[in-house]
N, CA and C atoms as a LAMMPS dump frame, in Angstrom:
ITEM: TIMESTEP
0
ITEM: NUMBER OF ATOMS
174
ITEM: BOX BOUNDS ff ff ff
-5.0000000000000000e+02 5.0000000000000000e+02
-5.0000000000000000e+02 5.0000000000000000e+02
-5.0000000000000000e+02 5.0000000000000000e+02
ITEM: ATOMS id mol type element x y z
1 1 1 N 265.254 -272.18 267.172
2 1 2 C 265.875 -271.376 266.447
3 1 3 C 267.354 -271.879 266.161
4 2 1 N 267.643 -272.02 264.454
5 2 2 C 269.063 -272.776 264.214
6 2 3 C 270.068 -271.65 264.361
7 3 1 N 271.105 -271.673 264.426
8 3 2 C 272.271 -270.804 264.544
9 3 3 C 273.448 -271.164 263.634
10 4 1 N 274.482 -270.525 263.075
11 4 2 C 275.609 -270.966 262.434
12 4 3 C 276.891 -270.002 262.904
13 5 1 N 277.432 -270.794 263.402
14 5 2 C 279.038 -270.051 264.188
15 5 3 C 279.94 -270.419 263.265
16 6 1 N 280.929 -269.397 262.711
17 6 2 C 281.77 -269.655 261.367
18 6 3 C 282.91 -269.105 262.035
19 7 1 N 284.188 -269.902 262.374
20 7 2 C 285.497 -269.419 262.63
21 7 3 C 286.823 -270.671 262.328
22 8 1 N 287.584 -270.016 261.836
23 8 2 C 288.878 -270.952 261.841
24 8 3 C 289.447 -271.519 262.929
25 9 1 N 289.334 -270.961 264.055
26 9 2 C 289.662 -271.401 265.504
27 9 3 C 288.31 -272.62 266.237
28 10 1 N 289.002 -274.021 266.138
29 10 2 C 287.761 -274.99 266.428
30 10 3 C 287.641 -274.652 268.059
31 11 1 N 288.658 -274.051 268.754
32 11 2 C 288.715 -273.567 270.088
33 11 3 C 287.141 -272.492 270.203
34 12 1 N 287.537 -271.493 269.625
35 12 2 C 286.734 -270.374 269.62
36 12 3 C 285.211 -270.971 269.17
37 13 1 N 285.231 -271.659 268.362
38 13 2 C 283.759 -272.173 268.166
39 13 3 C 283.4 -273.095 268.986
40 14 1 N 283.77 -273.655 269.456
41 14 2 C 283.932 -274.435 270.818
42 14 3 C 283.133 -273.641 271.767
43 15 1 N 283.735 -272.562 271.984
44 15 2 C 283.125 -271.696 273.286
45 15 3 C 282.143 -271.214 272.887
46 16 1 N 281.994 -270.686 271.677
47 16 2 C 280.738 -269.706 271.054
48 16 3 C 279.427 -271.066 271.199
49 17 1 N 279.585 -272.019 270.856
50 17 2 C 278.54 -272.93 270.611
51 17 3 C 277.945 -273.474 272.112
52 18 1 N 278.974 -273.515 273.231
53 18 2 C 278.627 -273.885 274.401
54 18 3 C 277.967 -272.558 274.939
55 19 1 N 278.286 -271.386 274.68
56 19 2 C 277.803 -270.694 275.366
57 19 3 C 276.025 -270.362 274.688
58 20 1 N 276.462 -270.513 273.503
59 20 2 C 274.582 -270.478 272.837
60 20 3 C 273.987 -271.795 273.247
61 21 1 N 274.67 -272.928 273.624
62 21 2 C 273.782 -273.783 274.335
63 21 3 C 273.469 -273.532 275.734
64 22 1 N 274.221 -272.683 276.417
65 22 2 C 274.188 -272.475 278.139
66 22 3 C 272.972 -271.508 277.953
67 23 1 N 272.746 -270.744 276.693
68 23 2 C 271.472 -269.874 276.651
69 23 3 C 270.329 -270.187 275.871
70 24 1 N 270.58 -271.566 275.535
71 24 2 C 269.027 -272.171 275.469
72 24 3 C 269.018 -273.1 273.756
73 25 1 N 270.287 -272.274 273.085
74 25 2 C 270.089 -272.647 271.762
75 25 3 C 271.107 -274.245 271.206
76 26 1 N 269.996 -274.817 271.05
77 26 2 C 270.542 -276.327 270.729
78 26 3 C 271.01 -276.622 269.295
79 27 1 N 270.209 -276.076 268.541
80 27 2 C 270.441 -276.452 267.259
81 27 3 C 271.535 -275.531 266.456
82 28 1 N 272.965 -275.726 266.931
83 28 2 C 273.906 -274.585 266.331
84 28 3 C 275.024 -275.412 265.357
85 29 1 N 274.804 -274.994 264.102
86 29 2 C 275.873 -275.638 263.495
87 29 3 C 276.901 -274.938 263.397
88 30 1 N 278.091 -275.503 262.736
89 30 2 C 279.697 -275.148 263.063
90 30 3 C 280.117 -274.819 261.372
91 31 1 N 280.952 -273.722 261.144
92 31 2 C 282.044 -273.988 259.748
93 31 3 C 283.192 -273.544 260.516
94 32 1 N 284.142 -274.471 259.762
95 32 2 C 285.964 -274.133 260.258
96 32 3 C 286.209 -272.74 259.613
97 33 1 N 285.662 -272.433 258.387
98 33 2 C 285.86 -271.272 257.663
99 33 3 C 284.771 -270.231 256.74
100 34 1 N 284.908 -269.18 256.109
101 34 2 C 284.042 -269.047 255.041
102 34 3 C 283.177 -269.821 254.361
103 35 1 N 284.247 -270.731 253.53
104 35 2 C 283.629 -271.663 252.539
105 35 3 C 282.718 -272.376 253.381
106 36 1 N 283.221 -273.036 254.049
107 36 2 C 282.526 -273.883 254.646
108 36 3 C 281.091 -273.56 255.615
109 37 1 N 281.276 -272.168 256.059
110 37 2 C 279.961 -271.218 256.754
111 37 3 C 279.02 -271.373 255.601
112 38 1 N 279.847 -271.053 254.489
113 38 2 C 278.807 -270.488 253.424
114 38 3 C 278.114 -271.706 252.658
115 39 1 N 278.757 -273.002 252.86
116 39 2 C 278.105 -274.159 252.148
117 39 3 C 277.053 -274.832 253.199
118 40 1 N 276.944 -274.546 254.81
119 40 2 C 276.136 -275.204 255.318
120 40 3 C 275.17 -273.984 255.337
121 41 1 N 275.302 -272.78 255.293
122 41 2 C 273.971 -271.573 255.009
123 41 3 C 273.601 -272.119 253.809
124 42 1 N 274.009 -271.949 252.947
125 42 2 C 273.769 -272.706 251.654
126 42 3 C 272.18 -273.624 251.665
127 43 1 N 273.284 -275.002 252.221
128 43 2 C 272.486 -275.974 252.456
129 43 3 C 270.83 -276.097 253.382
130 44 1 N 271.288 -274.908 254.304
131 44 2 C 269.802 -274.979 254.888
132 44 3 C 268.715 -274.186 254.341
133 45 1 N 268.752 -273.563 253.504
134 45 2 C 267.916 -272.328 252.991
135 45 3 C 266.935 -272.869 253.013
136 46 1 N 266.783 -274.131 252.352
137 46 2 C 265.425 -274.799 252.248
138 46 3 C 264.927 -275.366 253.156
139 47 1 N 265.351 -276.002 254.459
140 47 2 C 264.769 -276.531 255.612
141 47 3 C 264.313 -275.179 256.321
142 48 1 N 265.316 -274.593 257.088
143 48 2 C 264.44 -273.548 258.039
144 48 3 C 265.624 -272.392 257.899
145 49 1 N 265.079 -271.317 258.212
146 49 2 C 266.061 -270.03 258.353
147 49 3 C 267.031 -270.343 259.488
148 50 1 N 268.302 -269.479 259.232
149 50 2 C 268.968 -269.329 260.307
150 50 3 C 268.599 -268.295 260.985
151 51 1 N 268.576 -268.373 262.404
152 51 2 C 268.298 -267.37 263.38
153 51 3 C 269.43 -266.037 263.304
154 52 1 N 270.774 -266.691 263.42
155 52 2 C 271.724 -265.679 263.318
156 52 3 C 272.726 -266.36 262.703
157 53 1 N 274.012 -265.804 262.204
158 53 2 C 275.184 -265.996 261.871
159 53 3 C 276.174 -265.624 262.435
160 54 1 N 277.025 -265.996 263.134
161 54 2 C 278.14 -265.235 263.867
162 54 3 C 279.559 -265.597 263.08
163 55 1 N 280.393 -265.104 262.988
164 55 2 C 281.703 -265.125 262.631
165 55 3 C 282.584 -264.123 263.471
166 56 1 N 283.745 -265.017 264.099
167 56 2 C 284.512 -263.905 264.605
168 56 3 C 285.827 -263.689 264.189
169 57 1 N 285.994 -262.348 264.23
170 57 2 C 287.12 -262.018 263.411
171 57 3 C 288.522 -261.923 263.881
172 58 1 N 289.721 -261.831 263.623
173 58 2 C 290.953 -261.927 264.192
174 58 3 C 291.172 -260.233 264.296
């Protein structure tokens, strides 16, 4: 399953990605902000469904 993590904090994205990797999710995409996250989500619609989209709000 492919996951997408979106946060403007690179540290928070890395923490979430590492946590998901420890849970067995190896295919984790990262977006630095909402625009980049939306672009990556849109680019993957025809290839494989994303299992989850995670954003962290402040």
